[in-house]
C-alpha positions as CSV (number, residue, x, y, z in Angstrom):
1,X,0.0,0.0,0.0
2,X,1.2,3.3,-0.9
3,X,1.3,6.4,1.3
4,X,-1.5,8.7,0.3
5,X,-2.3,12.1,1.8
6,X,-5.9,11.7,1.9
7,X,-8.2,14.4,3.4
8,X,-11.7,13.3,4.4
9,X,-14.4,15.4,2.9
10,X,-16.5,17.4,5.4
11,X,-19.4,15.3,6.8
12,X,-22.9,16.4,6.0
13,X,-25.9,15.4,8.0
14,X,-29.3,15.1,6.5
15,X,-31.9,16.7,8.6
16,X,-35.0,14.5,8.5
17,X,-38.4,16.0,8.3
18,X,-37.4,18.6,5.8
19,X,-39.2,18.2,2.5
20,X,-36.2,19.5,0.5
21,X,-33.7,17.2,2.2
22,X,-31.5,20.1,3.3
23,X,-28.1,19.2,4.8
24,X,-26.4,20.6,7.9
25,X,-22.6,20.7,8.1
26,X,-20.5,20.1,11.3
27,X,-20.1,23.8,12.0
28,X,-23.8,24.4,12.0
29,X,-24.5,21.4,14.0
30,X,-22.0,22.4,16.7
31,X,-23.4,25.9,16.7
32,X,-26.9,24.6,17.2
33,X,-25.7,22.3,20.0
34,X,-23.8,25.1,21.7
35,X,-26.8,27.5,21.4
36,X,-29.0,24.8,23.0
37,X,-26.5,24.3,25.8
38,X,-26.3,28.1,26.4
39,X,-30.1,28.4,26.5
40,X,-30.3,25.4,28.9
41,X,-27.7,26.9,31.1
42,X,-29.5,30.3,31.2
43,X,-32.8,28.5,31.9
44,X,-31.1,26.5,34.7
45,X,-29.6,29.7,36.2
46,X,-33.0,31.4,36.0
47,X,-34.6,28.4,37.7
48,X,-32.0,28.4,40.5
49,X,-32.5,32.1,41.0
50,X,-36.2,31.8,41.0
51,X,-35.9,28.9,43.5
52,X,-33.7,31.0,45.8
53,X,-36.1,33.9,45.6
54,X,-39.0,31.6,46.4
55,X,-37.1,30.2,49.3
56,X,-36.5,33.8,50.6
57,X,-40.2,34.6,50.2
58,X,-41.0,31.5,52.2
59,X,-38.6,32.4,55.0
60,X,-39.9,35.9,55.0
61,X,-43.4,34.6,55.7
62,X,-42.1,32.1,58.3
63,X,-39.9,34.4,60.4
64,X,-42.8,36.7,61.5
65,X,-44.7,33.6,62.6
66,X,-41.7,32.5,64.7
67,X,-41.3,36.0,66.2
68,X,-45.0,36.2,67.0
69,X,-45.0,32.8,68.6
70,X,-42.1,33.8,70.7
71,X,-44.0,36.9,71.8
72,X,-47.0,34.8,72.5
73,X,-45.0,32.6,74.8
74,X,-43.7,35.6,76.7
75,X,-47.2,37.1,77.0
76,X,-48.7,33.8,78.2
77,X,-45.9,33.6,80.8
78,X,-46.7,37.1,82.0
79,X,-50.4,36.4,82.0
80,X,-49.9,33.3,84.0
81,X,-48.0,35.4,86.5
82,X,-50.7,38.1,86.5
83,X,-53.6,35.8,86.9
84,X,-51.9,33.4,89.3
85,X,-54.3,30.9,87.8
86,X,-56.7,31.0,90.7
87,X,-59.2,28.7,89.1
88,X,-59.5,25.9,86.6
89,X,-60.8,28.1,83.7
90,X,-57.3,29.4,82.9
91,X,-56.1,32.9,82.2
92,X,-59.4,34.3,80.9
93,X,-61.3,32.8,83.9
94,X,-58.8,34.4,86.2
95,X,-59.1,37.7,84.5
96,X,-62.8,37.6,84.7
97,X,-62.6,36.8,88.5
98,X,-60.1,39.6,89.0
99,X,-62.2,42.3,87.2
100,X,-65.2,41.2,89.2
101,X,-63.4,41.5,92.4
102,X,-61.3,44.7,91.8
103,X,-62.9,46.3,88.7
104,X,-61.6,46.8,85.2
105,X,-59.2,49.7,85.9
106,X,-57.0,47.8,88.2
107,X,-56.2,45.2,85.6
108,X,-55.5,47.3,82.5
109,X,-52.0,45.8,82.1
110,X,-53.5,42.3,82.0
111,X,-56.2,43.4,79.5
112,X,-53.5,44.9,77.2
113,X,-51.6,41.7,77.3
114,X,-54.7,39.7,76.5
115,X,-55.5,42.1,73.6
116,X,-52.0,41.7,72.3
117,X,-52.1,38.0,72.5
118,X,-55.4,38.0,70.5
119,X,-53.9,40.3,67.9
120,X,-50.8,38.1,67.6
121,X,-52.9,35.0,67.1
122,X,-54.9,36.7,64.3
123,X,-51.7,37.8,62.6
124,X,-50.2,34.3,62.9
125,X,-53.4,32.7,61.4
126,X,-53.2,35.2,58.5
127,X,-49.5,34.3,57.9
128,X,-50.3,30.6,58.1
129,X,-53.0,31.0,55.4
130,X,-50.5,32.7,53.1
131,X,-47.7,30.2,53.7
132,X,-49.5,26.9,54.1
133,X,-49.8,26.0,50.4
134,X,-46.0,26.1,50.3
135,X,-45.4,24.0,53.4
136,X,-42.4,21.7,53.2
137,X,-42.9,19.5,56.2
138,X,-46.0,17.6,57.4
139,X,-45.3,18.6,61.0
140,X,-45.7,22.3,60.1
141,X,-49.0,21.7,58.4
142,X,-50.3,19.6,61.3
143,X,-49.2,22.1,64.0
144,X,-50.4,25.1,61.9
145,X,-53.9,23.4,61.8
146,X,-53.8,23.0,65.6
147,X,-52.8,26.6,66.1
148,X,-55.7,27.8,63.9
149,X,-58.2,25.9,66.0
150,X,-56.5,27.2,69.2
151,X,-56.6,30.8,67.9
152,X,-60.3,30.7,66.9
153,X,-61.2,29.2,70.3
154,X,-59.1,31.8,72.1
155,X,-60.7,34.6,70.2
156,X,-64.2,33.3,70.9
157,X,-63.5,33.0,74.6
158,X,-61.8,36.5,74.7
159,X,-64.8,38.0,72.9
160,X,-67.2,36.6,75.5
161,X,-65.4,38.0,78.6
162,X,-67.5,41.2,78.8
163,X,-70.7,39.3,78.1
164,X,-69.9,36.9,80.9
165,X,-68.9,39.8,83.2
166,X,-72.2,41.5,82.6
167,X,-74.3,38.3,82.9
168,X,-72.4,37.1,86.0
169,X,-71.4,33.9,84.2
170,X,-68.1,31.9,84.4
171,X,-65.9,30.3,81.8
172,X,-66.0,26.6,81.3
173,X,-62.6,24.8,81.2
174,X,-61.1,25.3,77.7
175,X,-60.6,22.1,75.7
176,X,-58.2,23.8,73.2
177,X,-54.7,24.3,74.5
178,X,-51.9,26.3,73.0
179,X,-50.0,24.0,70.5
180,X,-46.6,23.9,72.2
181,X,-44.9,22.1,69.3
182,X,-45.9,24.7,66.7
183,X,-42.8,26.9,67.5
184,X,-40.5,23.9,66.9
185,X,-42.3,22.9,63.7
186,X,-42.0,26.5,62.5
187,X,-38.2,26.5,63.2
188,X,-37.9,23.1,61.3
189,X,-39.9,24.6,58.4
190,X,-37.6,27.6,58.3
191,X,-34.6,25.3,58.2
192,X,-36.2,23.3,55.4
193,X,-37.0,26.4,53.4
194,X,-33.4,27.7,53.5
Protein backbone atom coordinates (compact mmCIF):
# COMPACT_ATOMS: atom_id res chain seq x y z
CA UNK A 1 0.00 0.00 0.00
CA UNK A 2 1.16 3.34 -0.86
CA UNK A 3 1.25 6.36 1.26
CA UNK A 4 -1.46 8.74 0.30
CA UNK A 5 -2.28 12.05 1.83
CA UNK A 6 -5.93 11.68 1.93
CA UNK A 7 -8.23 14.36 3.43
CA UNK A 8 -11.67 13.31 4.41
CA UNK A 9 -14.43 15.40 2.92
CA UNK A 10 -16.54 17.39 5.39
CA UNK A 11 -19.37 15.34 6.77
CA UNK A 12 -22.85 16.37 6.00
CA UNK A 13 -25.88 15.37 7.99
CA UNK A 14 -29.30 15.15 6.51
CA UNK A 15 -31.95 16.73 8.65
CA UNK A 16 -34.99 14.53 8.49
CA UNK A 17 -38.44 15.95 8.29
CA UNK A 18 -37.36 18.55 5.79
CA UNK A 19 -39.15 18.23 2.48
CA UNK A 20 -36.20 19.50 0.49
CA UNK A 21 -33.66 17.22 2.19
CA UNK A 22 -31.45 20.12 3.31
CA UNK A 23 -28.12 19.23 4.82
CA UNK A 24 -26.40 20.60 7.92
CA UNK A 25 -22.62 20.70 8.11
CA UNK A 26 -20.51 20.11 11.25
CA UNK A 27 -20.11 23.81 12.05
CA UNK A 28 -23.83 24.44 11.96
CA UNK A 29 -24.50 21.35 14.04
CA UNK A 30 -21.96 22.39 16.67
CA UNK A 31 -23.38 25.90 16.66
CA UNK A 32 -26.90 24.56 17.25
CA UNK A 33 -25.70 22.29 20.04
CA UNK A 34 -23.77 25.14 21.69
CA UNK A 35 -26.78 27.45 21.42
CA UNK A 36 -28.98 24.77 22.97
CA UNK A 37 -26.55 24.30 25.84
CA UNK A 38 -26.35 28.06 26.42
CA UNK A 39 -30.14 28.36 26.47
CA UNK A 40 -30.34 25.39 28.88
CA UNK A 41 -27.67 26.93 31.13
CA UNK A 42 -29.51 30.27 31.20
CA UNK A 43 -32.81 28.52 31.94
CA UNK A 44 -31.10 26.53 34.70
CA UNK A 45 -29.60 29.68 36.19
CA UNK A 46 -33.00 31.39 36.04
CA UNK A 47 -34.60 28.38 37.74
CA UNK A 48 -31.95 28.41 40.49
CA UNK A 49 -32.45 32.14 41.00
CA UNK A 50 -36.25 31.77 41.05
CA UNK A 51 -35.93 28.88 43.50
CA UNK A 52 -33.70 30.99 45.77
CA UNK A 53 -36.13 33.90 45.58
CA UNK A 54 -39.05 31.59 46.42
CA UNK A 55 -37.06 30.22 49.35
CA UNK A 56 -36.48 33.79 50.59
CA UNK A 57 -40.19 34.56 50.23
CA UNK A 58 -41.05 31.46 52.22
CA UNK A 59 -38.57 32.35 54.96
CA UNK A 60 -39.87 35.94 55.00
CA UNK A 61 -43.35 34.55 55.69
CA UNK A 62 -42.13 32.09 58.33
CA UNK A 63 -39.90 34.40 60.38
CA UNK A 64 -42.78 36.67 61.46
CA UNK A 65 -44.69 33.56 62.57
CA UNK A 66 -41.70 32.49 64.67
CA UNK A 67 -41.32 35.97 66.17
CA UNK A 68 -45.03 36.23 67.02
CA UNK A 69 -44.99 32.75 68.57
CA UNK A 70 -42.07 33.79 70.75
CA UNK A 71 -43.95 36.91 71.81
CA UNK A 72 -47.05 34.79 72.51
CA UNK A 73 -45.02 32.57 74.83
CA UNK A 74 -43.72 35.62 76.69
CA UNK A 75 -47.23 37.08 76.95
CA UNK A 76 -48.65 33.79 78.19
CA UNK A 77 -45.94 33.57 80.84
CA UNK A 78 -46.66 37.14 81.98
CA UNK A 79 -50.40 36.43 81.99
CA UNK A 80 -49.92 33.29 84.05
CA UNK A 81 -47.99 35.40 86.55
CA UNK A 82 -50.67 38.15 86.47
CA UNK A 83 -53.56 35.77 86.88
CA UNK A 84 -51.89 33.36 89.32
CA UNK A 85 -54.34 30.87 87.76
CA UNK A 86 -56.66 30.96 90.71
CA UNK A 87 -59.25 28.74 89.08
CA UNK A 88 -59.52 25.90 86.57
CA UNK A 89 -60.77 28.06 83.71
CA UNK A 90 -57.33 29.38 82.86
CA UNK A 91 -56.07 32.87 82.19
CA UNK A 92 -59.37 34.26 80.93
CA UNK A 93 -61.28 32.82 83.88
CA UNK A 94 -58.76 34.38 86.25
CA UNK A 95 -59.05 37.72 84.46
CA UNK A 96 -62.83 37.56 84.74
CA UNK A 97 -62.59 36.80 88.47
CA UNK A 98 -60.10 39.65 88.99
CA UNK A 99 -62.18 42.30 87.20
CA UNK A 100 -65.24 41.20 89.16
CA UNK A 101 -63.35 41.49 92.42
CA UNK A 102 -61.34 44.67 91.76
CA UNK A 103 -62.92 46.34 88.74
CA UNK A 104 -61.58 46.84 85.21
CA UNK A 105 -59.17 49.74 85.85
CA UNK A 106 -56.96 47.76 88.22
CA UNK A 107 -56.24 45.16 85.55
CA UNK A 108 -55.54 47.26 82.47
CA UNK A 109 -52.04 45.76 82.05
CA UNK A 110 -53.53 42.29 81.98
CA UNK A 111 -56.19 43.41 79.50
CA UNK A 112 -53.53 44.93 77.23
CA UNK A 113 -51.58 41.66 77.27
CA UNK A 114 -54.75 39.71 76.48
CA UNK A 115 -55.52 42.08 73.60
CA UNK A 116 -51.97 41.75 72.28
CA UNK A 117 -52.15 37.95 72.47
CA UNK A 118 -55.41 37.98 70.50
CA UNK A 119 -53.91 40.31 67.86
CA UNK A 120 -50.80 38.11 67.57
CA UNK A 121 -52.94 35.02 67.12
CA UNK A 122 -54.93 36.69 64.34
CA UNK A 123 -51.70 37.76 62.60
CA UNK A 124 -50.24 34.26 62.90
CA UNK A 125 -53.40 32.74 61.38
CA UNK A 126 -53.21 35.19 58.46
CA UNK A 127 -49.54 34.32 57.88
CA UNK A 128 -50.35 30.60 58.09
CA UNK A 129 -52.99 31.01 55.39
CA UNK A 130 -50.45 32.74 53.13
CA UNK A 131 -47.72 30.18 53.71
CA UNK A 132 -49.55 26.85 54.12
CA UNK A 133 -49.83 26.03 50.37
CA UNK A 134 -45.99 26.08 50.28
CA UNK A 135 -45.43 24.01 53.45
CA UNK A 136 -42.43 21.71 53.17
CA UNK A 137 -42.93 19.51 56.23
CA UNK A 138 -45.99 17.59 57.42
CA UNK A 139 -45.26 18.62 61.03
CA UNK A 140 -45.67 22.30 60.15
CA UNK A 141 -48.99 21.70 58.40
CA UNK A 142 -50.33 19.63 61.32
CA UNK A 143 -49.19 22.10 63.99
CA UNK A 144 -50.44 25.07 61.95
CA UNK A 145 -53.87 23.43 61.83
CA UNK A 146 -53.81 22.97 65.62
CA UNK A 147 -52.79 26.59 66.07
CA UNK A 148 -55.65 27.82 63.91
CA UNK A 149 -58.15 25.87 66.04
CA UNK A 150 -56.54 27.25 69.19
CA UNK A 151 -56.59 30.85 67.89
CA UNK A 152 -60.26 30.66 66.92
CA UNK A 153 -61.22 29.19 70.30
CA UNK A 154 -59.11 31.80 72.11
CA UNK A 155 -60.71 34.65 70.17
CA UNK A 156 -64.21 33.34 70.85
CA UNK A 157 -63.47 33.05 74.58
CA UNK A 158 -61.84 36.50 74.72
CA UNK A 159 -64.79 38.04 72.88
CA UNK A 160 -67.17 36.59 75.47
CA UNK A 161 -65.39 38.02 78.56
CA UNK A 162 -67.47 41.18 78.82
CA UNK A 163 -70.67 39.31 78.09
CA UNK A 164 -69.89 36.85 80.91
CA UNK A 165 -68.86 39.76 83.16
CA UNK A 166 -72.18 41.52 82.61
CA UNK A 167 -74.25 38.33 82.89
CA UNK A 168 -72.42 37.06 85.97
CA UNK A 169 -71.38 33.86 84.21
CA UNK A 170 -68.13 31.94 84.35
CA UNK A 171 -65.87 30.28 81.82
CA UNK A 172 -65.99 26.59 81.26
CA UNK A 173 -62.63 24.84 81.15
CA UNK A 174 -61.14 25.30 77.69
CA UNK A 175 -60.60 22.12 75.69
CA UNK A 176 -58.24 23.78 73.22
CA UNK A 177 -54.68 24.26 74.49
CA UNK A 178 -51.87 26.30 72.99
CA UNK A 179 -50.04 23.98 70.54
CA UNK A 180 -46.63 23.88 72.20
CA UNK A 181 -44.94 22.09 69.27
CA UNK A 182 -45.87 24.75 66.74
CA UNK A 183 -42.78 26.89 67.46
CA UNK A 184 -40.46 23.91 66.91
CA UNK A 185 -42.35 22.94 63.75
CA UNK A 186 -41.98 26.51 62.47
CA UNK A 187 -38.22 26.47 63.17
CA UNK A 188 -37.93 23.15 61.31
CA UNK A 189 -39.88 24.60 58.40
CA UNK A 190 -37.56 27.61 58.26
CA UNK A 191 -34.57 25.26 58.19
CA UNK A 192 -36.18 23.25 55.37
CA UNK A 193 -37.01 26.39 53.36
CA UNK A 194 -33.45 27.74 53.45
